[in-house]
C-alpha positions as CSV (number, residue, x, y, z in Angstrom):
1,M,0.0,0.0,0.0
2,R,1.1,3.5,-0.8
3,T,2.6,5.5,2.1
4,W,3.1,9.3,2.3
5,A,2.1,9.7,-1.4
6,R,-0.6,12.3,-0.8
7,I,1.1,14.1,2.0
8,R,3.0,17.4,1.7
9,G,4.9,19.2,4.5
10,T,6.1,18.1,7.9
11,R,4.3,16.8,11.0
12,D,4.0,20.4,12.2
13,G,2.3,21.6,9.0
14,Q,1.2,18.6,6.9
15,V,-1.2,18.8,4.0
16,L,-3.2,15.7,3.2
17,R,-5.0,15.2,-0.1
18,G,-7.8,13.1,-1.4
19,S,-9.3,13.3,-4.9
20,R,-11.4,16.4,-4.2
21,V,-10.5,17.5,-0.7
22,E,-7.4,18.9,0.9
23,L,-6.8,18.7,4.7
24,R,-4.4,21.0,6.5
25,P,-4.1,22.5,10.0
26,L,-6.0,25.7,10.4
27,V,-4.0,28.9,11.0
28,E,-5.0,32.3,12.3
29,G,-5.3,33.6,8.7
30,D,-8.2,31.2,8.2
31,F,-10.3,33.0,10.9
32,A,-12.6,35.1,8.6
33,Q,-13.5,32.1,6.5
34,W,-13.9,29.8,9.5
35,Q,-16.0,32.3,11.3
36,A,-18.3,32.7,8.3
37,V,-18.8,29.0,7.9
38,R,-19.4,28.4,11.6
39,R,-21.9,31.3,11.8
40,A,-23.8,29.8,8.9
41,N,-23.8,26.4,10.6
42,R,-24.6,27.4,14.2
43,E,-28.0,25.8,14.3
44,W,-26.8,22.8,12.3
45,L,-23.9,22.1,14.7
46,T,-25.0,23.2,18.2
47,P,-27.1,20.0,18.9
48,W,-24.0,17.8,18.4
49,E,-21.2,19.7,20.2
50,P,-20.2,20.2,23.8
51,T,-21.5,23.3,25.6
52,P,-18.9,26.1,25.3
53,S,-17.4,27.4,28.5
54,S,-19.1,30.6,29.7
55,S,-15.8,31.7,31.2
56,Q,-13.9,31.6,27.9
57,P,-14.2,33.9,24.9
58,D,-16.4,32.7,22.0
59,V,-14.0,31.1,19.6
60,V,-16.3,31.9,16.7
61,E,-16.5,35.6,17.5
62,D,-13.0,36.3,19.0
63,R,-10.0,36.2,16.6
64,M,-7.5,35.8,19.5
65,A,-9.5,32.8,20.9
66,F,-9.4,31.2,17.5
67,A,-5.6,31.9,17.3
68,A,-5.2,30.3,20.7
69,R,-7.2,27.3,19.4
70,C,-4.8,27.0,16.4
71,S,-1.8,27.2,18.7
72,A,-3.2,24.5,21.0
73,R,-3.7,22.2,17.9
74,D,-0.1,22.9,16.9
75,R,1.1,21.8,20.4
76,E,-1.0,18.6,20.1
77,R,0.7,17.8,16.8
78,Q,4.1,18.5,18.3
79,M,3.4,16.2,21.2
80,D,1.8,13.5,19.0
81,A,-1.4,13.9,21.0
82,G,-3.8,15.0,18.2
83,Y,-4.0,16.1,14.6
84,G,-6.6,18.7,13.6
85,F,-7.4,19.6,10.0
86,G,-9.6,22.0,8.2
87,V,-11.3,20.3,5.2
88,F,-11.0,22.4,2.0
89,T,-12.2,21.9,-1.5
90,D,-11.2,24.3,-4.3
91,G,-9.6,26.5,-1.6
92,C,-12.9,26.9,0.3
93,L,-13.3,25.6,3.9
94,V,-16.1,23.1,4.1
95,G,-15.5,21.6,7.6
96,E,-13.1,20.0,10.0
97,M,-11.7,16.5,10.6
98,N,-9.9,15.9,13.8
99,L,-7.9,12.9,15.1
100,S,-7.8,13.5,18.8
101,G,-6.8,11.7,22.0
102,V,-3.9,9.9,20.4
103,Q,-2.4,7.4,22.9
104,R,0.7,5.4,22.4
105,G,2.1,2.6,24.6
106,P,0.0,-0.6,24.4
107,F,-3.1,1.3,23.2
108,Q,-1.9,3.0,20.0
109,S,-5.3,4.5,19.5
110,G,-7.1,7.8,18.6
111,H,-10.6,8.9,17.8
112,V,-12.0,11.0,15.0
113,G,-14.6,13.8,15.1
114,Y,-15.8,15.8,12.2
115,W,-18.3,18.4,11.0
116,I,-19.2,19.5,7.5
117,D,-20.9,22.7,6.3
118,H,-24.6,21.9,5.9
119,R,-24.5,23.6,2.5
120,C,-22.1,20.9,1.3
121,A,-23.9,18.0,2.9
122,G,-24.6,15.1,0.5
123,R,-21.5,15.8,-1.7
124,E,-19.5,13.0,0.1
125,Y,-16.7,15.3,1.2
126,A,-16.9,13.9,4.8
127,P,-16.4,10.2,3.9
128,E,-13.6,11.1,1.5
129,A,-11.9,13.2,4.2
130,L,-12.3,10.5,6.8
131,V,-10.6,8.0,4.5
132,V,-7.7,10.5,4.1
133,V,-7.4,10.7,7.9
134,L,-7.6,7.0,8.4
135,D,-4.9,6.4,5.7
136,Y,-2.7,8.9,7.6
137,A,-3.5,7.4,11.0
138,F,-2.6,3.8,9.9
139,E,0.0,4.3,7.3
140,N,2.0,7.2,8.8
141,L,1.2,7.5,12.5
142,R,1.1,3.7,12.7
143,L,-1.9,3.6,15.0
144,H,-3.6,0.3,15.8
145,R,-7.1,1.5,16.3
146,V,-9.3,4.5,15.4
147,Q,-12.7,5.1,16.9
148,V,-15.6,7.4,15.8
149,N,-18.2,8.2,18.5
150,I,-21.6,9.5,17.3
151,I,-24.9,10.3,19.0
152,P,-27.4,7.6,17.8
153,R,-29.9,10.2,16.4
154,N,-27.2,12.0,14.4
155,Q,-28.1,10.3,11.2
156,A,-26.0,12.6,9.0
157,S,-22.8,11.7,10.8
158,R,-23.7,8.0,11.0
159,R,-24.1,7.8,7.3
160,V,-20.5,8.9,6.8
161,V,-19.0,5.9,8.7
162,E,-21.7,3.5,7.4
163,K,-20.8,4.4,3.8
164,L,-17.3,3.3,4.5
165,G,-18.4,0.1,6.3
166,I,-16.7,0.9,9.6
167,R,-17.7,-1.5,12.3
168,D,-20.4,-0.7,14.8
169,E,-19.3,-1.8,18.3
170,G,-22.4,-0.9,20.1
171,V,-23.7,2.0,22.3
172,A,-21.7,3.6,25.1
173,L,-24.3,5.0,27.6
174,R,-24.1,8.7,28.6
175,Y,-20.6,8.8,27.0
176,L,-20.1,12.6,26.5
177,E,-21.7,15.9,27.7
178,I,-23.2,17.4,24.5
179,N,-25.1,20.6,24.4
180,G,-25.9,20.3,28.1
181,R,-26.9,16.7,28.2
182,W,-25.0,13.4,28.8
183,E,-25.5,11.7,25.5
184,D,-25.2,8.0,24.5
185,H,-22.9,7.4,21.6
186,V,-22.6,4.6,19.0
187,R,-19.0,3.5,18.9
188,Y,-17.6,2.8,15.4
189,A,-14.1,1.5,15.1
190,I,-11.5,0.2,12.7
191,T,-8.2,-1.5,13.5
192,S,-4.9,-1.7,11.6
193,E,-5.7,-5.4,10.8
194,E,-9.0,-4.3,9.2
195,W,-7.3,-1.5,7.4
196,R,-4.8,-3.9,5.8
197,Q,-7.7,-5.8,4.4
198,R,-10.0,-2.9,3.4
199,G,-7.6,0.1,3.1
200,P,-6.6,-0.4,-0.5
201,E,-10.3,-0.6,-1.5
202,L,-11.2,2.5,0.5
203,V,-8.3,4.5,-0.9
204,A,-9.0,3.4,-4.4
205,G,-12.7,4.3,-4.0
206,W,-12.4,7.6,-2.3
207,M,-8.9,9.0,-2.8
208,S,-8.1,8.1,-6.4
């Protein structure tokens, strides 16, 4: 299987490419575009995200808070703790795809979270971007397991993993606090052994 072929840059500033999408870390200069997309998707995304801290600036409205968020993601990459990416197509931001909570040692695991602009829903940018991140996670970071946790009623997000045939491991009860409630989550997961079997097909189908 191909390794590093669609990656440009270093671990501190990598750019990952699919057939239509480009994934790269967000920087302060992306604020205006990111803010516009997040404002347009406030109602679309609020039911599926943790409640923002009332003691912290609103990252959507405060440029410095957004810059701090970008710096925090940079530190995560440097510490091999997480890899956050904006998802772009034709230079336009359409969402984010984040590989978070990377653990090494005997676990060698991480979990993926994502969101896509509702105006781009149905164009299959999300499953393509997820395949790009899985390829990076298994082929370059050498993780053993990647998990995606989704609220059961979030059908749009579930369709993304189901299109890729990622395994459903069942429901984790009251798994995360989301929008003020402890929500159950369906756990989807794929291991490196499964990736060796299915990765070439997924790459050919979504990244070629």
